[in-house]
C-alpha positions in Angstrom: -25.3 -40.8 5.2 -26.9 -37.9 7.0 -30.6 -36.9 6.9 -30.1 -34.4 4.1 -28.4 -37.0 1.9 -31.0 -39.6 2.7 -33.8 -37.2 1.7 -32.1 -36.2 -1.6 -31.3 -39.8 -2.4 -34.9 -40.8 -1.7 -36.1 -38.1 -4.1 -33.7 -39.4 -6.8 -34.8 -43.0 -6.3 -38.5 -42.0 -6.4 -37.8 -40.2 -9.7 -36.7 -43.3 -11.5 -39.0 -44.8 -14.1 -39.5 -48.1 -12.2 -40.5 -46.3 -9.0 -42.9 -43.9 -10.8 -44.5 -47.0 -12.4 -45.0 -48.4 -9.0 -46.5 -45.1 -7.9 -49.3 -45.4 -10.5 -50.8 -48.5 -8.9 -51.8 -47.0 -5.5 -52.8 -43.8 -7.2 -55.2 -45.4 -9.6 -56.7 -47.8 -7.1 -57.0 -45.2 -4.3 -58.6 -42.6 -6.7 -61.2 -45.0 -7.8 -62.1 -46.1 -4.3 -62.1 -42.6 -2.8 -64.2 -41.1 -5.6 -66.9 -43.8 -5.2 -67.0 -43.3 -1.5 -66.9 -39.5 -1.7 -69.7 -38.9 -4.2 -71.9 -41.7 -2.6 -71.7 -40.1 0.9 -71.9 -36.5 -0.3 -74.8 -37.3 -2.6 -76.7 -39.0 0.3 -76.1 -35.9 2.4 -77.5 -33.5 -0.2 -80.5 -35.8 -0.7 -81.2 -35.7 3.1 -81.5 -31.9 3.0 -84.8 -32.3 1.1 -86.5 -34.8 3.6 -87.2 -34.8 7.3 -88.5 -37.7 9.4 -90.9 -36.6 12.1 -92.2 -38.6 15.1 -94.6 -37.3 17.7 -97.2 -38.4 20.2 -100.3 -36.6 21.4 -102.3 -37.5 24.5 -106.0 -36.3 24.8 -108.6 -36.9 27.5 -112.0 -38.3 26.5 -114.4 -38.9 29.4 -111.6 -38.9 31.9 -109.7 -41.6 30.0 -106.3 -40.6 28.4 -105.9 -41.6 24.8 -102.3 -41.4 23.2 -102.0 -41.1 19.5 -98.6 -41.6 17.8 -97.8 -39.8 14.6 -95.0 -40.7 12.3 -94.4 -39.1 9.0 -91.7 -38.4 6.3 -92.0 -34.8 5.3 -90.7 -34.0 1.8 -89.3 -30.4 1.7 -90.1 -29.4 5.2 -90.3 -25.6 5.9 -86.7 -25.2 6.9 -85.3 -27.5 4.3 -87.6 -26.1 1.7 -86.4 -22.6 2.6 -82.7 -23.6 2.4 -83.0 -25.3 -0.9 -85.4 -22.8 -2.5 -82.8 -20.0 -2.6 -79.6 -20.2 -4.6 -77.3 -18.8 -1.9 -78.5 -21.0 1.0 -78.7 -24.0 -1.3 -75.2 -23.5 -2.4 -73.9 -22.9 1.1 -75.6 -26.1 2.4 -74.3 -28.2 -0.5 -70.8 -26.6 -0.1 -70.6 -27.5 3.6 -71.6 -31.1 2.9 -68.9 -31.4 0.2 -66.3 -29.7 2.4 -66.9 -32.1 5.3 -67.0 -35.0 2.8 -63.7 -33.8 1.4 -62.2 -33.5 4.8 -63.2 -37.1 5.7 -62.1 -38.3 2.3 -58.5 -37.1 3.0 -58.3 -39.1 6.2 -59.9 -42.2 4.6 -57.5 -41.9 1.6 -54.5 -42.1 4.0 -56.0 -45.3 5.5 -56.6 -46.9 2.0 -53.2 -45.9 0.6 -51.4 -47.4 3.6 -53.2 -50.7 3.1 -52.5 -50.7 -0.6 -48.8 -49.8 -0.3 -48.2 -52.7 2.0 -48.5 -55.1 -1.0 -45.8 -53.1 -2.9 -43.3 -52.5 -0.1 -41.3 -55.7 -0.6 -40.9 -54.9 -4.4 -39.8 -51.3 -3.7 -37.3 -52.3 -1.0 -35.8 -55.1 -3.3 -35.2 -52.4 -5.9 -33.7 -50.1 -3.3 -31.4 -52.9 -2.2 -30.2 -53.6 -5.7 -29.3 -49.9 -6.2 -27.6 -49.2 -2.9 -27.5 -52.0 -0.4 -26.3 -55.2 -2.0 -24.3 -56.0 1.1 -27.4 -56.0 3.2 -29.6 -59.2 3.0 -33.3 -58.7 3.3 -34.3 -61.4 5.8 -37.7 -60.3 7.0 -39.7 -61.6 9.9 -43.4 -61.6 8.8 -45.9 -63.6 6.8 -49.4 -63.0 5.5 -51.2 -64.2 8.5 -49.2 -62.1 11.0 -49.5 -59.0 8.7 -53.3 -59.4 8.5 -53.5 -59.9 12.3 -51.5 -56.7 13.0 -53.5 -54.7 10.4 -56.7 -55.7 12.3 -55.1 -55.0 15.6 -53.8 -51.5 14.6 -57.2 -50.7 13.0 -59.0 -51.7 16.3 -56.7 -49.5 18.4 -57.2 -46.6 15.9 -61.0 -46.9 16.2 -60.7 -47.1 20.0 -58.6 -44.0 20.1 -61.2 -42.2 18.0 -63.8 -42.9 20.6 -61.6 -42.2 23.6 -60.6 -38.8 22.2 -64.1 -37.6 21.5 -64.2 -35.1 24.4 -61.2 -33.3 22.9 -62.8 -32.8 19.5 -64.9 -29.9 20.9 -61.8 -28.0 22.2 -60.5 -25.5 19.6 -57.0 -26.2 18.4 -56.7 -29.2 20.6 -59.3 -30.9 18.4 -56.9 -30.7 15.4 -54.3 -32.7 17.3 -56.8 -35.1 18.8 -58.5 -36.0 15.6 -55.2 -36.8 13.9 -53.7 -39.0 16.7 -55.6 -42.2 15.9 -54.8 -42.1 12.2 -51.2 -41.1 12.8 -50.9 -44.1 15.1 -52.2 -46.4 12.3 -50.0 -44.7 9.7 -46.9 -45.0 11.9 -47.4 -48.6 12.9 -48.3 -49.9 9.5 -45.5 -48.1 7.7 -42.8 -49.1 10.1 -44.0 -52.7 10.2 -44.2 -53.0 6.4 -40.6 -51.7 6.0 -38.9 -53.4 9.0 -40.6 -56.7 8.5 -39.3 -56.8 4.9 -35.6 -56.0 5.8 -34.8 -56.9 9.4 -35.0 -59.9 11.7 -37.4 -59.4 14.6 -34.5 -58.7 17.0 -33.0 -56.1 14.7 -36.4 -54.4 14.3 -36.8 -54.2 18.1 -33.2 -52.8 18.4 -33.8 -50.2 15.7 -37.2 -49.2 17.3 -35.5 -48.8 20.7 -32.4 -46.8 19.8 -34.0 -44.8 17.0 -37.5 -44.3 18.4 -37.6 -40.5 18.2 -35.9 -40.3 14.9 -38.3 -42.7 13.2 -41.3 -41.1 14.8 -40.2 -37.7 13.6 -39.9 -39.0 10.1 -43.3 -40.8 10.1 -44.9 -37.7 11.6 -43.4 -35.6 8.8 -44.6 -38.1 6.2 -48.0 -38.2 7.8 -48.4 -34.4 7.6 -47.4 -34.5 3.9 -50.1 -37.2 3.4 -52.8 -34.7 4.6 -52.2 -32.5 1.6 -55.0 -33.5 -0.9 -53.8 -36.2 -3.3 -50.2 -36.2 -1.9 -50.7 -39.7 -0.3 -51.6 -41.2 -3.7 -48.2 -40.4 -5.2 -46.3 -40.0 -2.0 -46.9 -43.5 -0.6 -44.0 -44.9 -2.7 -41.7 -42.1 -1.6 -42.6 -42.8 2.1 -41.4 -46.4 1.7 -38.2 -45.4 0.0 -37.4 -42.7 2.6 -38.0 -45.0 5.5 -36.4 -47.9 3.7 -33.1 -46.0 3.5 -33.2 -45.5 7.2 -33.7 -49.1 8.0 -31.1 -50.4 5.5 -28.5 -48.1 7.0 -29.4 -49.1 10.6 -29.3 -52.8 9.7 -25.9 -52.3 8.1 -24.6 -50.7 11.3 -26.0 -53.5 13.4 -24.5 -56.3 11.3 -21.2 -54.5 11.0 -21.0 -54.6 14.8 -21.8 -58.3 14.8 -19.6 -59.9 12.2 -20.6 -63.4 13.3 -24.2 -62.6 12.7 -23.4 -61.3 9.2 -21.5 -64.5 8.4 -24.4 -66.6 9.6 -26.8 -64.7 7.5 -24.7 -65.0 4.4 -24.3 -68.8 5.0 
């Protein structure tokens, strides 16, 4: 099966009633979580436009002795903020910028949330895929809940570290677009390939597929990641991502086991 056939077959599988039913779960959960976060953060940003915290100190001389006086105040509607929020256009622009930035961050956070949620549905999706197309390929798997949680924490930590290490590049035009996406793509790629491979392959098979098909798999996950940046695409597309990558792993495992008949017999036994 070539890449074009895999893509069309994945779209067909995704369009089945059972897969569409699975797609509703991450959609509903993700939407609820993201709307709460988005409006909470954006609302706090708008509220901050009307207040300003001021701290200052003043030193005066009395009889040759210096006296320092600290002043700390919370100004409601300071001159600048009052000006911005008192005119319709500037008020609208300020609010618009906050919601645009909030929406931008929401898209990235939605990818993170959806990837975590889809991890719980991956085994069910792949079992359905096996029943439809790969009954000759046993799903062995090589993971458990503890290792999955450990790797999720590990990948999250690396992602956060990358965010900080790449900060200097965020101020370089064009390059900042690539730099800001590298950490999240790393997490997306690692979690998606782990969820799929750990449900189908043995650890040795997963390593073999990762070694010989490294560029092919990275190209696919990169394409899927770019699709996920389209607003709301990740909410429905997460199931499709698992199906598409699942076909790749099932086909590769079939090849590996066909070349090792003794291994296939041991697995069936």
